[in-house]
C-alpha positions as CSV (number, residue, x, y, z in Angstrom):
1,M,-4.5,26.6,26.5
2,Q,-0.9,27.2,27.5
3,R,0.9,24.0,28.6
4,I,3.1,24.5,31.7
5,A,5.5,21.8,32.6
6,T,6.7,22.0,36.2
7,S,7.2,19.3,38.8
8,R,8.5,21.4,41.6
9,W,7.1,24.3,43.6
10,A,10.3,26.3,43.1
11,S,9.8,26.1,39.3
12,M,6.2,27.4,39.7
13,V,7.4,30.3,41.9
14,L,9.8,31.3,39.2
15,L,7.1,31.0,36.6
16,L,4.6,33.1,38.5
17,T,7.1,35.7,39.7
18,G,7.8,36.4,36.1
19,S,4.1,37.0,35.4
20,S,2.3,40.3,35.6
21,I,1.3,40.4,39.3
22,L,-1.6,42.8,39.8
23,D,0.0,45.8,41.6
24,A,-2.3,48.8,41.4
25,T,-2.0,51.9,43.5
26,V,-4.4,51.9,46.4
27,N,-5.5,54.9,48.6
28,P,-5.8,53.8,52.2
29,P,-9.4,53.5,53.3
30,G,-9.1,55.2,56.6
31,P,-10.0,53.8,60.0
32,A,-11.9,50.5,59.8
33,P,-15.2,50.1,61.7
34,E,-15.1,48.0,64.8
35,I,-15.6,44.3,64.0
36,T,-17.4,42.1,66.5
37,G,-16.7,38.7,64.7
38,P,-13.8,36.3,65.1
39,K,-10.3,37.6,65.3
40,T,-8.5,37.9,62.0
41,G,-5.6,35.5,61.6
42,K,-2.2,35.8,59.8
43,P,-1.7,35.0,56.1
44,A,-0.2,31.6,55.3
45,P,-0.8,28.8,52.7
46,G,-4.2,27.2,53.4
47,M,-5.8,30.4,54.8
48,F,-8.7,32.3,53.4
49,L,-8.6,36.0,52.5
50,V,-12.2,37.3,52.8
51,A,-12.8,40.6,51.1
52,R,-14.2,43.3,53.5
53,R,-17.7,44.6,52.7
54,G,-16.3,48.0,51.8
55,F,-13.6,46.5,49.4
56,L,-15.3,47.5,46.1
57,N,-12.4,46.8,43.8
58,P,-14.0,45.1,40.7
59,Y,-11.5,42.3,40.7
60,F,-12.0,41.3,44.4
61,N,-15.4,42.6,45.5
62,Q,-17.1,39.8,47.6
63,T,-14.3,37.3,46.9
64,V,-12.8,34.5,49.0
65,I,-9.2,33.8,48.1
66,Y,-7.5,30.6,49.1
67,L,-3.8,31.3,49.7
68,I,-1.5,28.7,48.1
69,H,1.8,30.6,48.8
70,H,2.9,33.4,51.0
71,D,6.4,34.6,51.9
72,L,8.6,37.7,51.8
73,Q,9.0,37.4,48.1
74,A,5.4,37.1,46.9
75,S,1.9,35.8,47.7
76,Y,-0.4,33.8,45.4
77,G,-3.9,32.5,45.8
78,L,-7.0,31.4,44.0
79,I,-10.5,32.9,44.1
80,V,-12.6,29.9,45.2
81,N,-16.1,31.4,45.2
82,Q,-16.6,32.3,41.5
83,P,-17.8,29.2,39.6
84,G,-17.4,29.7,35.8
85,T,-19.4,28.5,32.8
86,T,-16.3,27.1,31.1
87,L,-15.8,23.3,31.1
88,L,-12.4,21.6,31.3
89,S,-12.8,20.3,27.8
90,D,-13.1,23.9,26.6
91,A,-10.0,25.1,28.6
92,V,-8.0,22.0,27.7
93,P,-9.2,20.8,24.3
94,D,-7.0,17.7,24.2
95,V,-8.1,16.3,27.6
96,Q,-8.6,12.6,27.1
97,D,-10.4,11.5,30.2
98,T,-14.2,11.5,29.7
99,H,-14.8,11.8,33.5
100,L,-13.0,15.2,33.4
101,E,-14.5,16.7,30.2
102,S,-17.5,18.1,31.9
103,L,-15.7,19.3,35.0
104,P,-16.4,23.1,35.6
105,V,-13.5,25.5,35.6
106,Y,-13.6,28.3,38.2
107,H,-12.4,31.9,37.8
108,G,-9.2,31.9,39.8
109,G,-8.1,35.5,39.5
110,P,-7.2,38.3,37.1
111,V,-3.5,37.3,36.6
112,D,-2.7,35.0,33.6
113,S,-6.4,34.3,33.0
114,H,-5.4,31.7,30.4
115,M,-3.4,29.6,32.8
116,L,-5.0,26.5,34.3
117,V,-4.2,25.9,38.0
118,M,-5.4,22.7,39.7
119,L,-6.2,22.2,43.4
120,M,-6.6,18.6,44.6
121,R,-6.7,16.5,47.8
122,H,-4.3,13.7,48.1
123,T,-3.1,11.5,50.9
124,R,0.4,11.5,49.4
125,A,2.5,14.0,47.5
126,S,2.8,13.9,43.8
127,G,6.0,14.8,41.9
128,L,3.9,17.0,39.7
129,A,2.3,19.1,42.5
130,F,3.4,21.2,45.4
131,H,2.1,21.0,48.9
132,V,-0.2,23.8,50.1
133,S,-1.6,22.7,53.5
134,A,-2.9,19.6,55.1
135,D,-3.8,17.2,52.3
136,I,-4.2,19.9,49.6
137,Y,-1.8,20.2,46.7
138,A,-1.6,22.5,43.7
139,S,-0.2,22.2,40.2
140,T,-0.1,23.8,36.8
141,D,1.2,20.6,35.1
142,L,-1.5,19.2,32.9
143,Q,0.1,15.8,33.0
144,L,-1.3,15.5,36.4
145,L,-4.8,15.0,34.9
146,D,-3.6,11.6,33.7
147,E,-2.4,10.5,37.1
148,L,-5.3,11.3,39.3
149,P,-6.8,8.3,41.2
150,G,-10.4,7.3,40.5
151,K,-12.1,9.6,43.0
152,D,-10.3,12.6,41.7
153,R,-11.1,11.7,38.2
154,Q,-14.8,12.2,39.0
155,G,-14.0,15.7,40.1
156,E,-15.0,15.2,43.7
157,E,-11.6,16.2,45.1
158,L,-10.3,18.3,42.2
159,R,-10.9,22.0,41.4
160,C,-9.6,23.7,38.2
161,Y,-9.1,27.4,37.9
162,L,-8.2,29.8,35.1
163,G,-6.0,32.5,36.4
164,Y,-4.8,33.3,39.9
165,T,-4.2,36.3,42.2
166,G,-0.7,37.6,43.0
167,W,0.9,40.2,45.2
168,A,4.4,41.7,44.8
169,P,6.7,41.7,47.9
170,G,5.0,43.4,50.8
171,R,1.8,44.1,48.9
172,L,-0.5,41.8,50.7
173,D,0.8,42.9,54.1
174,Y,0.0,46.5,53.1
175,E,-3.5,45.6,52.2
176,L,-4.0,43.7,55.5
177,R,-2.7,46.7,57.5
178,H,-5.3,48.8,55.7
179,H,-8.1,46.4,56.5
180,Y,-8.9,45.2,53.0
181,W,-9.2,41.5,54.0
182,H,-10.1,39.2,56.9
183,V,-7.8,36.3,57.2
184,A,-9.7,33.1,58.1
185,E,-8.8,29.5,58.6
186,G,-9.2,27.7,55.3
187,D,-11.5,24.7,55.3
188,P,-10.9,22.1,52.6
189,A,-14.6,21.1,52.8
190,E,-15.5,24.6,51.8
191,V,-12.9,24.8,49.0
192,F,-14.2,21.6,47.4
193,G,-17.8,21.9,48.5
194,A,-20.8,22.0,46.2
195,D,-21.9,25.6,47.2
196,T,-18.7,27.6,47.0
197,G,-20.6,30.5,45.3
198,A,-22.2,31.3,48.7
199,L,-18.9,31.1,50.6
200,W,-18.4,34.9,50.9
201,D,-21.8,35.4,52.3
202,Q,-21.3,32.7,54.9
203,L,-17.9,34.0,56.0
204,I,-18.6,37.8,55.9
205,G,-21.6,37.2,58.2
206,L,-19.2,35.9,60.8
207,Y,-16.5,38.6,60.4
208,E,-18.7,41.6,59.6
209,P,-22.4,41.4,60.8
210,A,-24.7,43.2,58.5
211,D,-25.0,46.2,60.8
212,S,-21.3,47.0,60.2
213,L,-22.1,47.8,56.5
214,E,-23.4,51.2,57.5
215,A,-20.1,52.0,59.3
216,D,-18.2,51.1,56.2
217,M,-20.3,53.2,53.9
218,T,-20.3,56.3,56.1
219,G,-16.5,56.1,56.5
220,N,-14.0,56.1,53.6
221,P,-14.9,53.2,51.3
222,M,-12.2,50.9,50.1
223,H,-12.8,51.3,46.4
224,H,-9.9,53.5,45.2
225,W,-7.4,51.7,43.0
């Protein structure tokens, strides 16, 4: 496991910006079918990106991404609906806390898949984490595992991910203009819930009722990368 020492969000932005952001060439999918669900919002930290039914890219098919950063320079997020089989003790062999050893590690995205990224809920900021939205913070500093309060040590308000998703400048806006994603209000209860694996099904049912699937498939499917 690669150890990453950073105590400020600016340091993490520099670290991630230097990484290999996924930036494949996409063919526009053509006109999107009419959607009868809630209005799509705008990207911002703390929002969900919900993959459209016709978005058949192997990295992001049926994914829900929780945005942790978005500005003109870059966008970063974590796939929150793909629980993995790896335990924290496997990802971080030297973890000392027995409460954390059996904590499951989620698949966070295809970029830097060896990197551990932690999401947590706190009532106050930590010098080892950066603020995302509301009471949610994120960090790549493994020292934070030694500083979590009791409830977090039991994994109730902590999620660990290997890898993340990243977009180069303007890339996410391009994908939104071509209807690859719905942007939904992120709910911490869903991010840290027990049944995150079903999150895409729950959200896509709101934004794209099942009868819109036929419209997607008879149009120009969004699977060309």
